[in-house]
PDB file of N, CA, C and O in Angstrom:
ATOM      1  N   MET A   1     -49.977 -13.145 -34.598  1.00  0.00           N
ATOM      2  CA  MET A   1     -48.787 -14.739 -34.670  1.00  0.00           C
ATOM      3  C   MET A   1     -49.050 -15.682 -33.978  1.00  0.00           C
ATOM      4  O   MET A   1     -49.200 -15.580 -32.760  1.00  0.00           O
ATOM      5  N   ALA A   2     -49.137 -16.578 -34.508  1.00  0.00           N
ATOM      6  CA  ALA A   2     -49.282 -17.568 -34.257  1.00  0.00           C
ATOM      7  C   ALA A   2     -47.678 -18.570 -34.023  1.00  0.00           C
ATOM      8  O   ALA A   2     -46.707 -18.853 -34.725  1.00  0.00           O
ATOM      9  N   LEU A   3     -48.077 -18.810 -32.802  1.00  0.00           N
ATOM     10  CA  LEU A   3     -46.406 -19.516 -32.224  1.00  0.00           C
ATOM     11  C   LEU A   3     -46.675 -20.925 -32.119  1.00  0.00           C
ATOM     12  O   LEU A   3     -47.524 -21.286 -31.304  1.00  0.00           O
ATOM     13  N   ASN A   4     -45.798 -22.162 -33.152  1.00  0.00           N
ATOM     14  CA  ASN A   4     -45.805 -23.499 -33.027  1.00  0.00           C
ATOM     15  C   ASN A   4     -44.899 -23.987 -32.233  1.00  0.00           C
ATOM     16  O   ASN A   4     -44.178 -23.224 -31.591  1.00  0.00           O
ATOM     17  N   LYS A   5     -44.760 -25.552 -32.128  1.00  0.00           N
ATOM     18  CA  LYS A   5     -43.729 -25.750 -31.073  1.00  0.00           C
ATOM     19  C   LYS A   5     -42.606 -24.994 -30.942  1.00  0.00           C
ATOM     20  O   LYS A   5     -42.337 -24.396 -29.900  1.00  0.00           O
ATOM     21  N   ASN A   6     -41.940 -24.975 -31.908  1.00  0.00           N
ATOM     22  CA  ASN A   6     -40.637 -24.842 -32.100  1.00  0.00           C
ATOM     23  C   ASN A   6     -40.326 -23.332 -31.618  1.00  0.00           C
ATOM     24  O   ASN A   6     -39.305 -23.141 -30.957  1.00  0.00           O
ATOM     25  N   GLY A   7     -41.297 -22.112 -31.977  1.00  0.00           N
ATOM     26  CA  GLY A   7     -41.589 -21.089 -31.553  1.00  0.00           C
ATOM     27  C   GLY A   7     -41.737 -20.977 -29.586  1.00  0.00           C
ATOM     28  O   GLY A   7     -41.199 -20.169 -28.830  1.00  0.00           O
ATOM     29  N   VAL A   8     -42.635 -22.085 -29.281  1.00  0.00           N
ATOM     30  CA  VAL A   8     -42.201 -22.014 -27.968  1.00  0.00           C
ATOM     31  C   VAL A   8     -41.298 -22.307 -27.403  1.00  0.00           C
ATOM     32  O   VAL A   8     -40.946 -21.625 -26.440  1.00  0.00           O
ATOM     33  N   LEU A   9     -40.774 -23.140 -27.692  1.00  0.00           N
ATOM     34  CA  LEU A   9     -39.446 -24.131 -27.042  1.00  0.00           C
ATOM     35  C   LEU A   9     -38.244 -22.811 -27.233  1.00  0.00           C
ATOM     36  O   LEU A   9     -37.249 -22.618 -26.533  1.00  0.00           O
ATOM     37  N   GLY A  10     -38.669 -22.105 -28.283  1.00  0.00           N
ATOM     38  CA  GLY A  10     -37.353 -20.438 -28.173  1.00  0.00           C
ATOM     39  C   GLY A  10     -37.895 -19.787 -27.233  1.00  0.00           C
ATOM     40  O   GLY A  10     -37.191 -19.655 -26.232  1.00  0.00           O
ATOM     41  N   TRP A  11     -39.163 -19.221 -27.205  1.00  0.00           N
ATOM     42  CA  TRP A  11     -39.421 -18.064 -26.364  1.00  0.00           C
ATOM     43  C   TRP A  11     -39.097 -18.925 -24.604  1.00  0.00           C
ATOM     44  O   TRP A  11     -38.835 -18.224 -23.627  1.00  0.00           O
ATOM     45  N   ALA A  12     -39.164 -20.125 -24.526  1.00  0.00           N
ATOM     46  CA  ALA A  12     -38.896 -20.543 -23.147  1.00  0.00           C
ATOM     47  C   ALA A  12     -37.438 -20.382 -22.894  1.00  0.00           C
ATOM     48  O   ALA A  12     -36.868 -20.044 -21.857  1.00  0.00           O
ATOM     49  N   THR A  13     -37.028 -20.649 -23.884  1.00  0.00           N
ATOM     50  CA  THR A  13     -35.074 -21.153 -24.095  1.00  0.00           C
ATOM     51  C   THR A  13     -34.863 -19.757 -23.850  1.00  0.00           C
ATOM     52  O   THR A  13     -34.279 -19.420 -22.820  1.00  0.00           O
ATOM     53  N   LEU A  14     -35.232 -18.984 -24.598  1.00  0.00           N
ATOM     54  CA  LEU A  14     -35.041 -17.342 -23.926  1.00  0.00           C
ATOM     55  C   LEU A  14     -35.081 -16.870 -22.298  1.00  0.00           C
ATOM     56  O   LEU A  14     -34.084 -16.705 -21.595  1.00  0.00           O
ATOM     57  N   ILE A  15     -36.316 -16.717 -21.934  1.00  0.00           N
ATOM     58  CA  ILE A  15     -36.886 -16.659 -20.865  1.00  0.00           C
ATOM     59  C   ILE A  15     -36.012 -17.521 -19.250  1.00  0.00           C
ATOM     60  O   ILE A  15     -35.896 -17.030 -18.128  1.00  0.00           O
ATOM     61  N   MET A  16     -35.537 -18.914 -19.753  1.00  0.00           N
ATOM     62  CA  MET A  16     -35.106 -19.341 -18.764  1.00  0.00           C
ATOM     63  C   MET A  16     -33.555 -18.590 -18.717  1.00  0.00           C
ATOM     64  O   MET A  16     -32.972 -18.335 -17.663  1.00  0.00           O
ATOM     65  N   ILE A  17     -33.059 -18.317 -19.983  1.00  0.00           N
ATOM     66  CA  ILE A  17     -31.512 -17.825 -19.598  1.00  0.00           C
ATOM     67  C   ILE A  17     -31.530 -16.585 -19.106  1.00  0.00           C
ATOM     68  O   ILE A  17     -30.389 -16.304 -18.738  1.00  0.00           O
ATOM     69  N   VAL A  18     -32.588 -15.346 -18.848  1.00  0.00           N
ATOM     70  CA  VAL A  18     -32.683 -14.706 -18.987  1.00  0.00           C
ATOM     71  C   VAL A  18     -32.874 -14.896 -17.100  1.00  0.00           C
ATOM     72  O   VAL A  18     -32.244 -14.215 -16.290  1.00  0.00           O
ATOM     73  N   ILE A  19     -33.875 -15.966 -16.742  1.00  0.00           N
ATOM     74  CA  ILE A  19     -34.213 -16.009 -15.305  1.00  0.00           C
ATOM     75  C   ILE A  19     -32.728 -16.570 -15.197  1.00  0.00           C
ATOM     76  O   ILE A  19     -32.096 -15.834 -14.440  1.00  0.00           O
ATOM     77  N   GLY A  20     -31.935 -17.627 -15.693  1.00  0.00           N
ATOM     78  CA  GLY A  20     -30.501 -17.752 -15.230  1.00  0.00           C
ATOM     79  C   GLY A  20     -29.883 -16.602 -15.060  1.00  0.00           C
ATOM     80  O   GLY A  20     -29.697 -16.548 -13.844  1.00  0.00           O
ATOM     81  N   ILE A  21     -29.365 -15.459 -15.639  1.00  0.00           N
ATOM     82  CA  ILE A  21     -28.222 -15.071 -15.593  1.00  0.00           C
ATOM     83  C   ILE A  21     -28.817 -13.994 -14.313  1.00  0.00           C
ATOM     84  O   ILE A  21     -28.010 -13.560 -13.490  1.00  0.00           O
ATOM     85  N   GLY A  22     -29.913 -13.714 -14.256  1.00  0.00           N
ATOM     86  CA  GLY A  22     -30.798 -12.786 -12.778  1.00  0.00           C
ATOM     87  C   GLY A  22     -30.112 -13.258 -12.207  1.00  0.00           C
ATOM     88  O   GLY A  22     -28.977 -12.864 -11.936  1.00  0.00           O
ATOM     89  N   LEU A  23     -31.085 -15.065 -11.599  1.00  0.00           N
ATOM     90  CA  LEU A  23     -30.673 -15.720 -10.567  1.00  0.00           C
ATOM     91  C   LEU A  23     -28.725 -15.187 -10.144  1.00  0.00           C
ATOM     92  O   LEU A  23     -28.227 -14.829  -9.076  1.00  0.00           O
ATOM     93  N   ILE A  24     -28.201 -15.341 -11.319  1.00  0.00           N
ATOM     94  CA  ILE A  24     -26.585 -15.579 -10.701  1.00  0.00           C
ATOM     95  C   ILE A  24     -26.184 -14.486 -10.237  1.00  0.00           C
ATOM     96  O   ILE A  24     -25.352 -14.363  -9.338  1.00  0.00           O
ATOM     97  N   ALA A  25     -26.885 -13.397 -10.956  1.00  0.00           N
ATOM     98  CA  ALA A  25     -26.687 -11.499 -10.391  1.00  0.00           C
ATOM     99  C   ALA A  25     -27.229 -11.053  -9.235  1.00  0.00           C
ATOM    100  O   ALA A  25     -27.132  -9.937  -8.724  1.00  0.00           O
ATOM    101  N   LEU A  26     -27.918 -12.199  -8.794  1.00  0.00           N
ATOM    102  CA  LEU A  26     -28.826 -11.524  -7.098  1.00  0.00           C
ATOM    103  C   LEU A  26     -27.717 -12.388  -6.042  1.00  0.00           C
ATOM    104  O   LEU A  26     -27.520 -12.082  -4.866  1.00  0.00           O
ATOM    105  N   GLY A  27     -27.222 -13.250  -6.593  1.00  0.00           N
ATOM    106  CA  GLY A  27     -25.936 -14.355  -5.986  1.00  0.00           C
ATOM    107  C   GLY A  27     -25.245 -13.498  -5.897  1.00  0.00           C
ATOM    108  O   GLY A  27     -25.098 -13.034  -4.767  1.00  0.00           O
ATOM    109  N   ILE A  28     -24.455 -12.850  -7.100  1.00  0.00           N
ATOM    110  CA  ILE A  28     -23.183 -12.431  -6.921  1.00  0.00           C
ATOM    111  C   ILE A  28     -22.856 -10.846  -6.227  1.00  0.00           C
ATOM    112  O   ILE A  28     -21.811 -10.484  -5.686  1.00  0.00           O
ATOM    113  N   TYR A  29     -24.269  -9.965  -6.470  1.00  0.00           N
ATOM    114  CA  TYR A  29     -24.048  -8.618  -6.272  1.00  0.00           C
ATOM    115  C   TYR A  29     -24.959  -8.634  -5.257  1.00  0.00           C
ATOM    116  O   TYR A  29     -24.500  -7.690  -4.614  1.00  0.00           O
ATOM    117  N   ARG A  30     -26.200  -9.112  -4.436  1.00  0.00           N
ATOM    118  CA  ARG A  30     -26.902  -9.134  -3.138  1.00  0.00           C
ATOM    119  C   ARG A  30     -26.906  -9.805  -2.749  1.00  0.00           C
ATOM    120  O   ARG A  30     -27.146  -9.551  -1.569  1.00  0.00           O
ATOM    121  N   TYR A  31     -26.780 -10.787  -2.899  1.00  0.00           N
ATOM    122  CA  TYR A  31     -26.923 -11.859  -1.641  1.00  0.00           C
ATOM    123  C   TYR A  31     -25.470 -12.929  -1.510  1.00  0.00           C
ATOM    124  O   TYR A  31     -25.391 -14.051  -2.010  1.00  0.00           O
ATOM    125  N   THR A  32     -24.397 -12.235  -0.705  1.00  0.00           N
ATOM    126  CA  THR A  32     -23.392 -12.898  -1.320  1.00  0.00           C
ATOM    127  C   THR A  32     -23.136 -13.804   0.051  1.00  0.00           C
ATOM    128  O   THR A  32     -22.166 -14.561   0.084  1.00  0.00           O
ATOM    129  N   ASP A  33     -24.015 -13.702   1.145  1.00  0.00           N
ATOM    130  CA  ASP A  33     -23.860 -14.844   1.814  1.00  0.00           C
ATOM    131  C   ASP A  33     -23.792 -16.209   1.846  1.00  0.00           C
ATOM    132  O   ASP A  33     -23.057 -17.051   2.361  1.00  0.00           O
ATOM    133  N   ILE A  34     -25.514 -16.178   0.618  1.00  0.00           N
ATOM    134  CA  ILE A  34     -26.093 -17.533   0.377  1.00  0.00           C
ATOM    135  C   ILE A  34     -26.118 -17.334  -1.120  1.00  0.00           C
ATOM    136  O   ILE A  34     -27.193 -17.487  -1.700  1.00  0.00           O
ATOM    137  N   GLY A  35     -24.729 -16.914  -1.991  1.00  0.00           N
ATOM    138  CA  GLY A  35     -24.129 -16.811  -3.273  1.00  0.00           C
ATOM    139  C   GLY A  35     -24.685 -18.317  -4.420  1.00  0.00           C
ATOM    140  O   GLY A  35     -25.485 -18.490  -5.339  1.00  0.00           O
ATOM    141  N   TRP A  36     -23.789 -19.043  -3.726  1.00  0.00           N
ATOM    142  CA  TRP A  36     -23.612 -20.631  -3.985  1.00  0.00           C
ATOM    143  C   TRP A  36     -24.706 -20.715  -4.457  1.00  0.00           C
ATOM    144  O   TRP A  36     -24.830 -20.514  -5.665  1.00  0.00           O
ATOM    145  N   GLY A  37     -26.099 -21.112  -3.476  1.00  0.00           N
ATOM    146  CA  GLY A  37     -27.482 -21.371  -4.024  1.00  0.00           C
ATOM    147  C   GLY A  37     -27.799 -20.475  -5.111  1.00  0.00           C
ATOM    148  O   GLY A  37     -27.998 -20.874  -6.258  1.00  0.00           O
ATOM    149  N   PHE A  38     -27.842 -19.404  -4.795  1.00  0.00           N
ATOM    150  CA  PHE A  38     -28.461 -18.541  -6.010  1.00  0.00           C
ATOM    151  C   PHE A  38     -27.800 -19.117  -7.640  1.00  0.00           C
ATOM    152  O   PHE A  38     -28.467 -19.307  -8.657  1.00  0.00           O
ATOM    153  N   GLY A  39     -26.406 -19.289  -7.480  1.00  0.00           N
ATOM    154  CA  GLY A  39     -25.845 -19.830  -8.842  1.00  0.00           C
ATOM    155  C   GLY A  39     -26.088 -21.354  -8.929  1.00  0.00           C
ATOM    156  O   GLY A  39     -25.763 -22.128  -9.830  1.00  0.00           O
ATOM    157  N   ALA A  40     -26.723 -21.586  -7.803  1.00  0.00           N
ATOM    158  CA  ALA A  40     -26.632 -23.065  -8.489  1.00  0.00           C
ATOM    159  C   ALA A  40     -27.687 -23.902  -8.940  1.00  0.00           C
ATOM    160  O   ALA A  40     -27.687 -24.991  -9.514  1.00  0.00           O
ATOM    161  N   ILE A  41     -29.159 -22.659  -8.298  1.00  0.00           N
ATOM    162  CA  ILE A  41     -30.337 -22.560  -9.226  1.00  0.00           C
ATOM    163  C   ILE A  41     -30.304 -22.050 -10.820  1.00  0.00           C
ATOM    164  O   ILE A  41     -30.999 -22.507 -11.727  1.00  0.00           O
ATOM    165  N   GLY A  42     -29.394 -21.070 -10.911  1.00  0.00           N
ATOM    166  CA  GLY A  42     -29.245 -19.917 -12.038  1.00  0.00           C
ATOM    167  C   GLY A  42     -28.391 -21.469 -12.912  1.00  0.00           C
ATOM    168  O   GLY A  42     -29.105 -21.815 -13.853  1.00  0.00           O
ATOM    169  N   VAL A  43     -27.199 -22.314 -12.789  1.00  0.00           N
ATOM    170  CA  VAL A  43     -26.791 -22.698 -13.650  1.00  0.00           C
ATOM    171  C   VAL A  43     -27.916 -23.686 -14.355  1.00  0.00           C
ATOM    172  O   VAL A  43     -28.113 -23.710 -15.570  1.00  0.00           O
ATOM    173  N   GLY A  44     -28.889 -24.807 -13.015  1.00  0.00           N
ATOM    174  CA  GLY A  44     -29.783 -25.324 -13.717  1.00  0.00           C
ATOM    175  C   GLY A  44     -30.341 -24.768 -14.635  1.00  0.00           C
ATOM    176  O   GLY A  44     -30.382 -25.244 -15.769  1.00  0.00           O
ATOM    177  N   PHE A  45     -31.006 -23.366 -14.204  1.00  0.00           N
ATOM    178  CA  PHE A  45     -31.765 -23.154 -15.388  1.00  0.00           C
ATOM    179  C   PHE A  45     -31.246 -22.766 -16.704  1.00  0.00           C
ATOM    180  O   PHE A  45     -31.975 -22.635 -17.687  1.00  0.00           O
ATOM    181  N   PHE A  46     -29.606 -22.531 -16.711  1.00  0.00           N
ATOM    182  CA  PHE A  46     -28.775 -23.362 -17.924  1.00  0.00           C
ATOM    183  C   PHE A  46     -29.395 -24.411 -18.281  1.00  0.00           C
ATOM    184  O   PHE A  46     -30.324 -24.139 -19.041  1.00  0.00           O
ATOM    185  N   ALA A  47     -29.279 -25.520 -18.055  1.00  0.00           N
ATOM    186  CA  ALA A  47     -29.366 -26.877 -18.318  1.00  0.00           C
ATOM    187  C   ALA A  47     -30.421 -26.813 -18.549  1.00  0.00           C
ATOM    188  O   ALA A  47     -30.449 -27.368 -19.647  1.00  0.00           O
ATOM    189  N   ILE A  48     -31.539 -26.493 -18.299  1.00  0.00           N
ATOM    190  CA  ILE A  48     -32.706 -26.403 -18.743  1.00  0.00           C
ATOM    191  C   ILE A  48     -33.062 -25.500 -19.958  1.00  0.00           C
ATOM    192  O   ILE A  48     -33.876 -26.091 -20.670  1.00  0.00           O
ATOM    193  N   ALA A  49     -32.857 -24.732 -20.261  1.00  0.00           N
ATOM    194  CA  ALA A  49     -32.761 -23.752 -21.214  1.00  0.00           C
ATOM    195  C   ALA A  49     -31.864 -24.452 -22.546  1.00  0.00           C
ATOM    196  O   ALA A  49     -31.951 -24.152 -23.737  1.00  0.00           O
ATOM    197  N   TRP A  50     -31.095 -25.351 -21.979  1.00  0.00           N
ATOM    198  CA  TRP A  50     -29.781 -26.534 -23.078  1.00  0.00           C
ATOM    199  C   TRP A  50     -30.785 -26.991 -23.863  1.00  0.00           C
ATOM    200  O   TRP A  50     -30.997 -27.122 -25.069  1.00  0.00           O
ATOM    201  N   VAL A  51     -31.460 -27.240 -22.628  1.00  0.00           N
ATOM    202  CA  VAL A  51     -32.847 -28.956 -23.338  1.00  0.00           C
ATOM    203  C   VAL A  51     -33.310 -28.371 -23.858  1.00  0.00           C
ATOM    204  O   VAL A  51     -33.330 -28.844 -24.995  1.00  0.00           O
ATOM    205  N   PHE A  52     -34.015 -27.101 -23.809  1.00  0.00           N
ATOM    206  CA  PHE A  52     -35.183 -26.763 -24.527  1.00  0.00           C
ATOM    207  C   PHE A  52     -34.910 -26.385 -25.754  1.00  0.00           C
ATOM    208  O   PHE A  52     -35.776 -26.522 -26.618  1.00  0.00           O
ATOM    209  N   ASN A  53     -33.783 -25.892 -26.033  1.00  0.00           N
ATOM    210  CA  ASN A  53     -32.958 -25.471 -27.433  1.00  0.00           C
ATOM    211  C   ASN A  53     -32.460 -26.989 -27.593  1.00  0.00           C
ATOM    212  O   ASN A  53     -31.804 -26.797 -28.616  1.00  0.00           O
ATOM    213  N   ALA A  54     -32.303 -28.251 -27.352  1.00  0.00           N
ATOM    214  CA  ALA A  54     -31.605 -29.385 -28.460  1.00  0.00           C
ATOM    215  C   ALA A  54     -33.105 -30.061 -28.545  1.00  0.00           C
ATOM    216  O   ALA A  54     -33.167 -31.255 -28.836  1.00  0.00           O
ATOM    217  N   LEU A  55     -34.207 -29.387 -28.318  1.00  0.00           N
ATOM    218  CA  LEU A  55     -35.469 -30.072 -28.527  1.00  0.00           C
ATOM    219  C   LEU A  55     -36.281 -29.840 -29.753  1.00  0.00           C
ATOM    220  O   LEU A  55     -37.138 -30.602 -30.200  1.00  0.00           O
ATOM    221  N   LYS A  56     -35.733 -28.161 -30.470  1.00  0.00           N
ATOM    222  CA  LYS A  56     -36.363 -27.308 -30.893  1.00  0.00           C
ATOM    223  C   LYS A  56     -35.620 -28.041 -32.445  1.00  0.00           C
ATOM    224  O   LYS A  56     -34.464 -28.118 -32.861  1.00  0.00           O
ATOM    225  N   GLY A  57     -36.904 -28.468 -32.950  1.00  0.00           N
ATOM    226  CA  GLY A  57     -36.691 -29.174 -34.501  1.00  0.00           C
ATOM    227  C   GLY A  57     -37.158 -30.975 -34.390  1.00  0.00           C
ATOM    228  O   GLY A  57     -37.652 -31.843 -35.108  1.00  0.00           O
ATOM    229  N   ARG A  58     -36.743 -30.845 -33.303  1.00  0.00           N
ATOM    230  CA  ARG A  58     -37.164 -32.128 -33.158  1.00  0.00           C
ATOM    231  C   ARG A  58     -38.861 -32.722 -32.464  1.00  0.00           C
ATOM    232  O   ARG A  58     -39.450 -33.793 -32.617  1.00  0.00           O
ATOM    233  N   VAL A  59     -39.126 -31.812 -31.900  1.00  0.00           N
ATOM    234  CA  VAL A  59     -40.854 -32.284 -31.373  1.00  0.00           C
ATOM    235  C   VAL A  59     -41.754 -32.259 -32.397  1.00  0.00           C
ATOM    236  O   VAL A  59     -42.933 -32.548 -32.191  1.00  0.00           O
TER     237      VAL A  59
END
């Protein structure tokens, strides 16, 4: 199965969302003392995933 540009952006979006959820979950459940940092990075991953999703069909 060959991936075109939109397929690559779709997979990148999915991977970024999963990593963002993982980082936020780590901040909530594992590292509560510095959880705000993990949460901020997780939200940043969501923002990058949003940009990747917006680029699908335009590149």
